[in-house]
N, C-alpha and C positions, 0 to 999 in steps of 0.2 A: 505494500500499500505505500503512494507517496506520499511525504511527509505534509504537502499542504491537503490533503483530505485528512488526515490528523489534525492541523491544525486548524483546520473547517471544523469538525465535529466539537473539539473543545467550544473554539469560539461561541457554534452554534446551540452547545448545551450550557454555557453562561448567558447567554441570552435569551434562553427559552427558561431558565429556572431564574432569571430576574425578573421573568414577567411571572411568574407563581409565587413570588417570592414570600407574599405572606404565609402560603402551605407551607413554609419550614421555618417559618417566626423568624425571619429577618426581612430588613425592611429594602437590600439591594444584592446584589452579585458581580464582585468583578472579575477581569481578567485573569490571567497567567499571571503568577506574579512571586516574588520569593522571600519567605514568612522567615523570622527568628525562628529557633528550637531552645529549649532551656540546656540541653544537651551542649551546646556549643558550636553546633551545626546548622547552615540553613537548607530550607525544604524550597524545590521550587513545587508550586504544586498550581492545576490544572486552573481552580475558579475559586476565590472566595466568597462566604454569604458573608454578609457585613449586619449586623442589631445597626440600627440607626442611634439608641442611645447609651450602651452599657457598655462599648467596647468586644463585646463576645464577638464571636466566626465561625463557621464552620469551615469546613477544607473538603472544595470536591477536587474528585478523581475521576476521571476522562479513560476509558478503554473503550474505544473501537473494535473488539473481537468480534469476531460473524461466524467464526467455525466453537466456538464454544464458550461457557461461561464465566463470569471472574471466578480466579482461586483463592482458595483461602490464603493462603501466602501474599498473592497478593492487596487483600483484604488487611489482612493481620499488620502490613506496612503501613495501608491508613493508617488502624488503629492505631500504631507507633507517633506516626507522624502527628497526629489529635492528641497525642498526650504530652509529644516533645513540644508541639508548637501551643500549649495551651486551649486548643478550641476544646469550644464547647459540645462539636459533634464533628459530622461525617458524610456526604452524600459521594455514590459512588454510579457512574452512569456507564452503562455500556446498553448494546440493541441487545444483548440476550438474557441475559441479567445473571447473581450469584448461583455459582454449585451450593451444593448443602453445608456444605465445612467454612464456607464464606456466610452465606446465611446465620449462621450460629455465632460467629465473629461479629457481623455488624451488629447481629445483635444485643452482646456484650457490650461490644465500644460505643454504640449510641450515633452508627453509620445509614443510612438511610438508600434503599436501594432505590435507582431512577432508571426503569431502561426505558432508550430514545433510541429510534432506527437508527439506523447505523448513513442512510442516508438525507436525511433528516436538514431541510433548509430553516430560516427561522420563519418562512411563512409556508411549508410544506412538509408535516412532521407528523408523530405517533410519540405521546409520550406515556407513562404508566409511572408513578408514585404516591405513596402512602393509601392506595384503594382510589384512586382517580386516574380519570385516562382523558388525556387530552389530545386531542386533533388540532392541526391546521390544514387547509386547504386551501388552495388559490387555483385558480384559473383565466384563460385570457379570455377577452372578448374581441373579437375585431370588427369594426363598423369601420363605414363609408358612407361618405356624404355627398352631394351630389346637388348643383345648383344650372339652373337655368335659367337663364336673363335675357329679355324679350326685347331688343328694341325697338321703339318705334317713333317714326316722326310725327309732329305736331299736328298730324293729320290721321295721326291713329295706324297708319301703313309701317306694315313692321319688315325694319333693316337687319341686314345681315351681319354680321363682324367684319363684315370686308367693306362695310357701309355701304353697301348694296340694297336697292330699295326692291322688294318682292313686292309682284303686284298681285 
């Protein structure tokens, strides 16, 4: 998968999460950034859900895996990132969802599973989270206009576009 598609999936995920921010207990979502950890290391996160007033945040990890669900190991890594950064929770976004072991880790670590179609855009998507289904659909409509102009002289005779008079 080309890197640009991965980046696009992360950007679309952050945008769509932002559209439903109140469902996750935050005011907004920001894109990819680096967050400091208490261990002395820094963590690059795919997105960040931010509270409007109290400074709490949630870490978002996006995995555009199309052949298998997110593993327990990936979920465990997010759980540690949450703990090390002092985040109040996390979100794992993927097209397939979490494997069984990953679901157990997510439940213990306060990680919310979000299923987002791998080819989603900001307007066309299928997203499932917290027992909710959200769908975005767009379509294009082609229209055409035609104008007919009839020129007449002062006597009411029709004049064509070249100025000739039609009898």
